[in-house]
NUGUVO-481758 format. One record per residue (C-alpha): residue in three letters; x, y, z. Coordinates in pm, whole numbers, plus 32768, in hexadecimal, padded with zeros to 4 digits. Layout:
BEGIN
ALAXYZ
...
# end
This chain:
BEGIN
METF2760F4FBC33
THRF3780FE9BB4A
TRPF4A510A4BBD0
PROF4A21221BBA6
SERF52512A3BA5B
ARGF6441392BA27
ARGF54B14AFBA06
ASPF4B0144EBB56
TRPF6021458BC01
ILEF64E15ADBB6A
PHEF5031630BBEA
SERF54C159FBD42
ALAF6A31645BD4A
LYSF6091795BCE8
THRF4FF1775BDF5
PHEF5FA1719BF03
THRF6D7183DBE9A
ALAF5AE1929BEBB
ALAF5541895C010
ILEF6B518BBC097
LEUF6C51A1DC00B
ALAF57B1A75C0B4
LEUF5F319E0C1FE
TYRF73D1AA2C1E8
VALF6901BEEC19F
ALAF5931BBAC2B7
LEUF6AB1B68C3AD
SERF7791C90C337
PHEF65C1D83C374
GLYF6141CEDC4C9
LEUF4B31C83C47A
PROF4231BC2C5A1
ARGF3B11A8BC4E0
PROF4991A61C3B6
TYRF42018FEC378
TRPF2D81991C2F3
ALAF39F1A22C1D2
METF42E18CCC17F
THRF2D7182CC199
ALAF241192DC0AB
VALF33818CBBF9B
TYRF2C31762BF97
VALF15517C2BFA9
VALF1691893BE68
ALAF26C17C0BDB1
ASNF2061751BC53
PROF2DA16DCBB2C
LEUF23417E6BA4F
SERF2B41945BA91
GLYF16619EBBA4A
ALAF0B01905BB39
THRF1AF1950BC4A
VALF1831AC7BC20
ALAF0071AA6BC16
LYSEFFD19D9BD56
ALAF0F61AC3BDFB
LEUF0111BEBBDB9
ASPEEE41B27BE36
ARGEF9E1AC6BF74
THRF0011C31BFAB
PHEEE9C1CAEBF9A
GLYEE191B88C067
THREF1A1BBEC17B
ILEEED51D33C18C
LEUED5D1CF4C199
GLYED811BEBC2A8
GLYEE701CC3C373
ALAED8D1DF2C35F
GLYEC631D1FC3CC
ALAED2A1C9BC4F4
VALED7D1DF9C56E
VALEC141E6EC552
LEUEB761D3FC5FC
VALEC691D3DC71F
ALAEC3D1EB3C753
LEUEAC51E84C768
LEUEAA71D3BC826
ALAEBE71D04C8ED
ASPEB281D06CA39
ALAEA1F1C0BC9C6
PROEAD21AC7C964
GLUE9951A0AC908
METE91C1B24C827
LEUEA791B3FC791
METEA7419CAC748
LEUE91F19EBC6A0
ALAE99E1B10C5D0
ILEEAD01A46C565
ALAE9F21920C4FF
LEUE9071A06C43D
TRPEA311AACC393
ALAEABA195BC321
GLYE96518EBC2A3
THRE9191A31C1ED
LEUEA671A38C13B
LEUEA3E18C9C0DF
TYRE8E81919C049
ILEE9801A31BF76
ALAEA9E194DBF0A
METE9B0183CBE96
HISE912192DBD9D
GLYEA491924BCC6
ARGEAE817E7BC3A
THREC2A1892BBCF
PROED6D18D1BC8F
ARGECE61A2ABCEB
ASNEC081990BDFA
TYRED4A1948BEBA
VALED461AB4BF30
PHEEC0A1A7DBFFC
LEUEC61191CC066
LEUEDAF1995C0EF
ALAED0E1ABEC19D
GLYEC1319CFC23A
TYRED151902C2F5
THREE261A0BC31D
LEUED561AC2C420
PROED36199BC513
LEUEEA8194DC4E2
ILEEEFC1AAEC554
VALEDF81ADEC665
LEUEDD21991C71A
PROEF3C1944C77E
ASNEF5E1AAEC7F7
ALAEE061AE3C894
ALAEEA61B11C9EB
ALAEF641C44C96D
PROEE651D12C8AA
GLYEF421E44C8B5
GLNF0411D95C7D7
ILEEF4F1D2AC6C2
PHEEF9A1E57C5E6
ASPF1111E19C5FA
ILEF0E31CA4C5B9
ALAEFFF1CE4C48F
LEUF0F41DE2C404
SERF2211CFDC432
ARGF16A1BD7C390
THRF1171CB3C267
GLUF2801D29C24D
GLUF3101BCAC268
ILEF2211B39C169
LEUF2691C5CC07D
VALF3DB1C09C09A
GLYF3921A9EC043
ILEF2B31ADFBF19
LEUF39C1BEABE91
ALAF4BC1AF4BEA5
ALAF3EF19E7BDF7
ALAF3771AD6BCE6
VALF4D01B6ABCA5
ILEF5891A1EBC99
GLYF472197FBBCA
THRF4751A90BAC2
ILEF5EE1ACFBAAF
ILEF68E1976BAC6
LEUF6271891B9A7
PROF4BD190FB99B
METF3B71825B90B
SERF2B018D5B83A
LEUF1421877B83C
ARGF13F186DB6C0
PROF1C31706B691
ALAF0DC1681B7A2
LEUEFB7173BB707
ALAF00716C1B5A9
GLYF02D155BB625
ARGEEE21566B6E0
ILEEE2E15EDB5AC
ALAEECD14EAB4C7
ARGEE6513CAB5A9
TRPED02144AB5CA
LEUECDB147CB452
GLUED6C1323B418
ASPEC651288B4FE
ALAEB4C1358B469
GLYEBBF1304B308
ALAEBC21190B35C
TRPEA5D11A7B3D8
ALAE9F7126BB2A1
ARGEA8D1162B1BF
GLUE9D7104FB27F
ILEE88F1103B243
LEUE8CE115FB0D7
LEUE93B1002B072
ALAE82D0F48B138
HISE7160FADB045
GLYE5F80FA0B13A
ALAE66F0EE7B270
GLUE5C10F25B3BE
PROE5B5109EB3FC
ALAE5E31097B578
THRE7291137B5E6
PROE802103CB6A6
LEUE87910A9B7FD
ALAE9E4109CB789
ARGE99511A8B684
GLNE8CC127BB777
ARGEA0F128FB840
LEUEA8C1387B73B
ALAE9B3148CB7E8
ALAEA781458B92B
ASPEBC21461B86C
ILEEB8615CDB80A
ALAEBAD1639B977
PROED2F1635B970
LEUED231718B83F
THREC4C180BB907
THRED501800BA1E
LEUEE6C184BB92C
LEUED9F1968B899
SERED9B1A18B9EB
GLNEF181A02B9FE
LEUEF6A1A92B8A6
PROEF881C00B915
HISF09E1B9FBA08
ASPF17C1AFEB900
ALAF2451BE5B81F
GLYF2351AEEB700
THRF0BB1AC5B6FF
ARGF0261C19B754
ASPEFBF1C50B5EA
LEUEF061B01B5D3
ARGEDDD1B3EB6B6
ARGECE61B99B5A4
ASPED491A74B4C6
VALED37197FB5EA
GLUEBE01A03B651
GLUEB6419DAB4ED
LEUEBF0187AB4DC
ARGEB5B1819B62C
GLYEA071890B5B6
ARGEA2217BFB47B
LEUEA90168DB53A
LEUE95B16B2B615
LEUE87F16D4B4E0
LEUE92215ACB433
LEUE89B14AFB52E
PROE72514EAB4FE
LEUE75D1511B388
LEUE7FB13B6B36F
SERE6E0132AB441
SERE5E613CCB355
ILEE694133CB222
ALAE68D11DFB2BD
ASPE5191204B2FD
ARGE4CB1281B19D
METE595116CB0FA
TYRE4D6106FB1C9
ALAE38C1110B164
VALE3E9110CAFF2
SERE4450F9BB003
LEUE3090F51B0CD
GLUE2240FDEAFC0
ALAE2DE0F5BAE8E
LYSE31F0DF2AE35
GLUE48C0E45AE02
PHEE5650F6EAE59
PROE55D1067AD34
PROE69A1035AC61
GLYE6CD11AAAC2C
VALE6C111F4ADA0
ALAE7A910CDADE5
THRE8A8115AACEE
ALAE89812B0AD95
THRE8C1122AAEF7
THRE9E3114BAE8C
GLUEA991272ADEF
ILEEA5D134DAF1F
ALAEAE51237AFFF
ALAEC1E1216AF27
TRPEC57138FAF36
METEC2E1397B0B2
GLUED2B127EB0DD
ALAEE4B134FB056
PROEF191414B158
ALAEEE9158CB157
ALAF03915CEB0B0
GLNEFEB14D9AF95
ALAEE7B152CAF5E
ASPEE101574ADF6
ALAEDC116EAADE7
ALAECD816BAACBE
ALAEC13159DAD5E
PROEB121671AE1C
GLUEA8F1720ACE4
ARGEA8415D6AC26
LEUE9C21533AD42
ARGE8CB1653AD57
ALAE8891636ABE2
LEUE85A14BDAC04
LEUE75914EFAD1B
GLYE6A115F8AC53
ALAE67D150BAB28
LEUE5E313E7ABE8
PROE4A61362AB39
GLNE3641392ABFF
PROE2891262AC4C
ALAE1171275ABF5
PROE0661226AD42
LEUE042135DAE1B
TRPE0CE12CFAF61
ASPE1F81237AEAC
ARGE2361387AE08
LEUE2231438AF57
METE3151342AFF5
GLNE412134EAEDB
GLYE3FF14C7AEC4
SERE43714E6B039
LEUE55D13F4B025
ALAE5F914B4AF02
ALAE5D615FDAFC1
ARGE686156DB0F1
LEUE79814CDB022
GLYE7D21624AF8B
GLUE7ED16B3B0EB
LEUE8E615A3B143
VALE9C01601B019
ASPE9B71772B081
LEUE9F61722B1ED
TRPEB151631B1B0
GLUEBBB1725B0BE
ASPEBA71832B1CC
CYSEC391742B2CF
LEUED5E16E7B1F0
THREDA41854B1A0
LEUED9A18B9B30D
GLNEE761793B36D
GLNEF7D1804B274
ARGEF66196FB2E8
ILEEF981907B454
ALAF0C4182BB3FD
LEUF1761943B33D
THRF24E1A40B3F5
THRF2381B56B2F0
ALAF12E1C66B2E9
LEUF0091C11B207
PROEF051CEAB157
ARGEDA01CFCB1D5
TRPECE61BB7B1A2
ARGEB921B95B0F7
PROEAD11A5FB161
METEA15197EB071
LEUE9051932B173
ARGE85F1A80B1AF
HISE6EA1A40B1DA
ARGE70719A8B338
PROE78D1A57B471
VALE8971970B4FC
ILEE92F1A22B62A
GLYE84C19E8B754
ARGE8A31A17B8C2
GLYE77D1964B962
ARGE7CA187DBA84
HISE6F31791BB4E
HISE70017ADBCC8
ASPE63E16CABDB1
HISE5F817CBBEBF
GLYE54616CBBF96
LEUE67515E8BFB3
METE75A1716BFD0
LEUE695179BC0FA
PHEE696163FC197
THRE8121633C172
VALE836178EC207
GLYE7511735C329
SERE81A15FBC36E
THRE96016C2C36C
VALE8D717D0C452
LEUE84B16D4C54B
ALAE98615FEC54C
THREA691729C589
PHEE98617C1C691
LEUE94E167EC753
ALAEAC1162AC74A
GLYEB061789C7CB
LEUEA0D1764C8E7
LEUEAAA1617C94B
TRPEBFF16BDC94A
ILEEB8717E6CA19
GLYEAD516FFCB0E
SEREC03161ECB35
GLYECEC1738CB96
TRPEDFA1699CABB
THREEC117C4CA41
GLYEF8F16F9C94D
GLYEE57166BC8A6
ALAEE1D17AAC7DE
METEEDD1725C6B3
GLYEDF815F6C6AB
VALECC616D8C67F
ALAED7D1791C56B
PHEEDBC1647C4B8
VALEC4A15F0C4D2
ALAEC02172FC411
ILEED1916E6C318
ALAECA11583C2D2
CYSEB3415E8C2AE
CYSEB87170CC1C9
PHEEC7E164AC0F3
PHEEBA81516C0BC
GLYEA49158EC10A
SERE9E815B1BF9B
LEUEA371442BF52
ASPE9201340BF44
ARGE9DF1268C03E
PROEACE1340C10B
ALAEB151231C20D
PROEC161169C13E
METECDE12A5C0F5
ILEECD41313C261
ARGED4911B7C2C1
THREE6C11DAC1CE
METEEBC132EC260
LEUEEB9129DC3C1
VALEFA0117EC366
TRPF09F1250C2AB
CYSF09D1369C3AA
CYSF0F61267C4B4
VALF20711D2C3D6
VALF2A41321C38E
TYRF28B1389C4FB
LEUF356125AC561
ALAF45812A2C451
THRF469140CC4C4
GLYF4A81396C628
PHEF5D812D4C5B4
TYRF662140DC50C
LEUF60E14F1C630
PHEF6A81423C744
ALAF7B21351C693
ILEF83A1426C575
LEUF7F61599C5A7
PROF8A815AEC6FC
GLNF9E81557C63E
ILEF9BD1671C53D
SERFA8917ABC572
ASPFA601879C433
PHEF96218BAC31F
GLUFA26180AC20B
LEUFA2C16C4C2CF
LEUF8B816EEC31A
ALAF86D1709C1A5
LEUF94015D4C165
VALF88A14F8C260
LEUF7341572C1EC
ALAF77F152BC07E
PROF74713AEC071
PROF5DC13A2C0EE
PHEF56C14E2C041
LEUF60D148ABEF5
LEUF5691334BEFB
ILEF41313C2BF54
GLYF43114D7BE51
ALAF47A13E2BD3A
PHEF3201348BD66
ILEF25F1491BD7A
PROF2221499BBFE
ARGF16A134BBC14
PROEFF11393BC3C
GLUEFB91246BCED
PHEF0AB12B0BE00
SERF03B141CBE1C
LEUEF9613FBBF73
VALF0A71323C00B
THRF1C513FEBF8F
LEUF1151539C005
LEUF0E414A3C160
LEUF2491425C171
ALAF2F11564C0F9
ALAF2181665C1A8
ASNF1FB15ABC2F2
PHEF3691547C2F9
ALAF3D116B2C2C5
GLYF2D3172FC3C3
ASPF30B1626C4CC
LEUF4821660C4CD
ASNF43117B8C55E
LEUF580183DC4EB
GLNF5E91974C5AB
GLUF71B1A4EC5C0
ARGF7851982C6EE
TYRF7401817C73C
SERF62F1806C845
ALAF57A16BCC815
ASPF4C31637C947
PHEF45614CBC941
ALAF32414FCCA21
ALAF2A0161CC94C
TYRF2EF155AC80F
ALAF2361423C887
GLUF10C14F3C8F9
GLYF0F9159DC7A4
GLYF0FD144FC6F0
LEUEFF013C4C7D4
ALAEF1514F7C797
ILEEF3214DBC61D
ALAEEE41366C624
ALAEDBC13A1C70C
GLYED3314B5C62B
LEUED4C13E6C4F0
ALAECB712B8C5A1
PHEEB911390C60F
ALAEB60140FC4A9
LEUEB6D12A8C427
VALEA691227C51C
TRPE98E1357C4DF
THRE9871324C364
LEUE94811AEC389
VALE81911F8C465
THRE7881328C3B2
ARGE7D912CAC24A
PROE7AE1151C223
PHEE72E117BC0BF
GLYE80E11A4BF90
ALAE80211EBBE1E
GLUE6A81158BDE8
VALE5F51277BE9B
ALAE6AE1384BDD8
ALAE67812C5BC91
ARGE50112ACBCC7
ARGE4EA141CBD1C
LEUE5AE147ABBE3
VALE4C913A8BB07
ARGE3901438BBA2
ALAE4191599BB7E
GLYE4461559BA09
TRPE2DE14E4B9E8
ALAE2651612BAAC
ASPE32816F5B9BE
LEUE2841653B88F
ALAE12C1675B92D
ALAE16C17E6B972
LEUE1E7181DB80C
ALAE0B41775B778
ALADFCC183BB85C
GLYE07A197FB7FA
THRE0DD19DDB95E
ARGE25719CAB924
PROE2E21A8EB7FB
PHEE42919E3B79A
ASPE4EE1A1FB65C
HISE5B1190CB5AD
ALAE704196DB63D
GLUE67B1985B7A0
LEUE5C3183AB77F
THRE6F41789B6F0
SERE7E0180AB7FB
ARGE6F017C8B91C
THRE685166FB8A7
LEUE7E115F6B850
ASPE863167CB99A
ARGE75715A9BA41
LEUE7B11482B963
GLYE91F14ABB9BE
GLNE8BF148DBB2D
LEUE7D1136DBAE8
VALE8A41283BA13
PROE9AA1227BB1C
ARGE88F11E7BC10
LEUE7D2110FBB18
ALAE90C103DBAEF
ALAE90E1006BC68
ASPE7970FBCBC7F
THRE7100E6ABC15
THRE5A10ED4BC13
PROE5160E6FBABB
ALAE4290F98BAAE
LEUE54C108ABACE
GLYE63C0FC6B9F4
ALAE5460FDEB8D2
ILEE53F115CB8D9
ASPE5B41200B795
GLYE6041365B7F8
LEUE65313CEB694
ALAE4FE1359B617
GLUE45B1432B721
LEUE5361555B6B8
ARGE4B71528B553
ALAE3541536B5D9
GLYE3A8167DB683
TYRE4321710B53E
ASNE2F416BDB485
ILEE2141745B599
ILEE2D21890B58B
ALAE2AB189BB410
LEUE135185DB42A
GLNE1081966B534
ARGE1C41A5BB456
ASPE1211A11B303
ARGDFB919C1B35F
ARGDF6A1B34B389
ALADF971B6CB212
LEUDEA91A52B1AF
PRODD301A6EB16D
PRODC491A3EB29B
PRODBE918D2B249
ALADD541862B237
ARGDDB3192FB369
ALADC941899B430
ALADCF41736B3CC
ILEDE611772B42B
ASPDDF8180CB578
GLNDD2716D6B5BE
ALADE4C15F2B56C
LEUDF3916BEB647
ALADE4116AEB765
GLYDE461534B745
VALDFC31533B743
ALADFCA160EB87C
ALADED41527B92E
TYRDF9F13F5B8CD
PHEE0E9147BB94F
ARGE0441501BA8B
ARGDFC513A1BAC8
CYSE1231312BA8E
ALAE1BA140BBB83
GLYE0AC13C2BC85
GLUE0CC1247BC6B
GLYE2461248BC4C
ARGE24A1168BB19
ARGE22B118EB9A2
GLYE0FD10C2B93C
PROE07D10A1B7D6
ALADFD811D6B746
PRODE5C11B1B724
GLUDDC51157B5D5
ALADCE41288B5EE
LEUDE1A1362B5DE
LEUDE8912B2B49E
GLYDD3712FEB407
GLYDD4E1467B476
METDEA21490B3D5
ASPDE2613F9B28D
THRDCFF14EAB298
ALADDF5160CB2C5
LEUDEC11588B19E
ARGDD8F1580B0BD
ALADD1E16DBB12B
THRDE7A1767B0EB
LEUDE8616C5AF93
ARGDD491785AF38
SERDDEF18D1AF95
PRODE7919C3AE8D
GLUDFD81977AE11
GLYE0F01A32AEC5
GLNE20E1A15AFBC
PROE13019F6B0F4
ARGE07118D5B053
ARGE1AC181BAFF0
ALAE2511852B143
ALAE11917E8B203
LEUE0F616ADB130
ASPE25F1651B16F
ALAE237168DB2E6
LEUE0F915BDB2F4
VALE1A814A2B23D
GLYE2CE14B2B32F
LEUE1F214BFB464
ARGE11F139CB3E5
ARGE25B12D1B3AD
ALAE2E11327B50A
LEUE1A212B6B5B6
PHEE13A1197B4D1
PROE27C110DB436
ALAE1DF0FBFB3D3
ALAE0971048B347
PROE06C1040B1CB
GLYE0221189B123
PRODEC911FAB0B2
ARGDE771197AF4C
ASPDDCA12DBAEE6
GLUDE331368AD99
ALADE8114D6AD57
PRODF4015A8AC59
ALAE0BA15A0AC6E
LEUE14D16A4AD54
PROE2B21713AD9C
METE33616D9AEFA
ALAE3CF17DCAFDC
ALAE53817B2B045
GLUE4CC17B6B1AE
# end
């Protein structure tokens, strides 16, 4: 472990300053629980100013929503504790379900609202008449905290999102460029995408997170359109590289040696992509396009189809990479730039499709509702008034970690660190704070632990531990205008929290013994079901929607595949299946313009594709495609070749070639001869 950097210590000092300011203001205005203001600062703290402001706004809305829900539920059900407990559990589960629909920081609004309500209601259930005042004071105190954090974060040495965004983009393009060069210089190596390269789909997620924070940063508000365009092109780059690898393999499979002209073109493209954006040759793209357009055509039909398809995709790669470099430079610059005209214009690239496994989501919600409700019934039945906070922590733990494949290890970590910080808080409460007589001395004695904790907040690997330490330490101190710590009440509160987290841990171990393998299998089967629906014509996707939805699924799948040792799952190539989806969409679009014989042959082939992927989804494994399907696709190829010349014919041929390659990567091409035909840049 490396020691925090100077920048980390500066961030920690800023955060502590904001926390002390929030505590001072809350005490000055006589708010009943000023420590909530201090806690709020550490909950929203982030080294990036825009991220701090974004999370502060989210926490504001979440707190207001949770407080309003608390007032309504108590007003309706104060005289029926069991029904109130059921309503609280259903509230937490419903808000968790809404939160799981978004994988951006914005879902924090609903997550916070889900567990804010039990935090307000349960410890104060015996005094329902005070719930409105408690909800109002919590909202006021948290507003004080987040305002302090936002003001200090944006005024004192603010850190813009722009450098972090530019660095993230540069690293991603560097990784993608390295993969592209591996493919271009391999001249026909195995086309399967290695798992390490499929991880690039998951690596786009942080860029999506930063995108949601741009409007809250003064230095990046004008970048949203450029970043959206770049994100779309990064998503499109992955299946394009996979397609190029496949076509290069197919060209080398059919020919005795890799065509020298194509080898020259791929080598030059690789050399151009190796140069950093600032040093890239501006004239190279046009030269490379001309080189691709002048490639000699082989005589055999299938070889000509393969090489034409490869040349079209290499041309797309040149256009796409040029757009990426241009957008990277625009994002890095701080001056206003004229409107940008992309080179890649024939594909929609900005898709917002997401994959949600509603079955697992509902299971998670049901587990959260049952855990919270049963813990509440045990508390009500026990008559233990001080146990209310334990039930609240059951809801917190289940909401916070419910969406994970294995929530138990994180809940165990939360239990351990909550106990550690509670013991440390006890030392402060009963050994140090009784000696404090003024606010300045209080700030001085609080500085060492909070400054040390704050310095590790910027480290992602310590994010959970630092949040638990800072937020719980500030909350457990229960700082008031006057010292009023009571050891019996303090010990009872600690016991309740530990009991609640222990209950949540045992509950998740019993009800969720499975892990990543179940979610991974469901993701894979969902992808096959999508392809079957596309081929059957029951799900009308466009390219942008398919790319976004499939790569979102791939981004969820890849980390799980890395954790699963099942050979059947480890062999999955999500990008190859995405290519199959592209070609199915193209066939569904272009077959309508073809003569009836070609349309009928394509429909027959698509019906076979739909049946094959339905079988894969039903069996839960990707078996070899049937030979009858290969024959059907070759029949569709021949029928399409006999169609009149035109754009639909060229596009349908290209899609049939791509789909045949996706399903039968090792099969040699048909040897039929036909007149030369230009390929579509599809």
